[in-house]
C-alpha positions in Angstrom: 11.9 7.9 18.8 11.5 4.0 20.2 13.7 2.6 22.3 13.8 -1.1 22.8 15.7 -3.5 25.2 17.6 -5.8 22.6 15.8 -9.0 24.8 12.6 -7.7 23.5 13.7 -6.7 20.1 14.9 -10.3 19.7 11.9 -11.4 20.9 9.6 -9.5 18.6 11.6 -10.7 15.6 11.3 -13.9 16.7 7.4 -13.9 17.3 6.8 -11.3 13.8 9.3 -12.0 11.1 7.6 -8.8 9.4 9.4 -6.8 12.1 12.7 -9.0 11.7 12.7 -7.4 7.6 11.8 -4.0 8.7 14.4 -4.0 11.1 16.3 -4.9 8.4 15.8 -2.6 6.1 15.6 -0.3 9.0 19.4 -0.9 9.5 20.4 -0.7 6.2 18.7 2.8 5.4 20.7 4.1 8.5 24.0 2.3 7.2 23.4 3.6 3.6 23.1 7.1 5.3 26.3 7.0 7.5 28.3 5.7 4.5 27.2 8.6 2.5 27.8 11.2 5.3 31.3 9.4 5.5 31.7 9.7 2.0 30.8 13.7 1.8 33.2 14.2 4.7 36.3 12.3 3.3 36.1 13.5 -0.4 34.2 17.0 -0.1 36.0 20.2 0.9 34.6 22.2 4.0 32.7 24.6 1.5 31.3 22.1 -0.5 29.7 20.5 2.2 28.2 23.9 3.5 26.7 23.7 -0.4 25.5 20.3 -0.2 23.3 20.8 3.4 21.9 24.3 2.1 20.8 22.6 -1.0 19.7 19.7 0.7 16.0 21.9 1.4 17.0 21.9 5.7 17.0 25.8 5.4 14.3 25.8 8.0 16.5 23.5 10.6 19.8 25.2 9.9 18.2 28.6 10.5 17.2 27.2 14.3 20.5 25.5 14.8 23.7 26.9 16.8 26.6 27.6 14.1 28.6 25.2 16.5 26.6 22.0 15.6 26.6 22.8 12.1 30.2 23.1 11.8 30.6 19.9 14.1 28.4 18.5 11.2 30.4 19.6 8.6 33.6 18.7 10.5 35.1 21.8 10.7 35.6 24.3 13.8 33.4 27.4 14.5 35.3 30.4 13.6 
């Protein structure tokens, strides 16, 4: 993960236009992922969200993730 102060990021965008495009594409990618996650949360049942998570090929990560974190991600309470 990289963290930039906003002033440094703005200067980078101004000095190197290719980074401005990169930043825009990165922001779009993040927004689409957030939108998809919100749509899942609103439109799918907890069981459907869990099945989608299992089928997303992230099972190795799920094995190492505490259940309360998975529950929070799915929008349910651990039980």
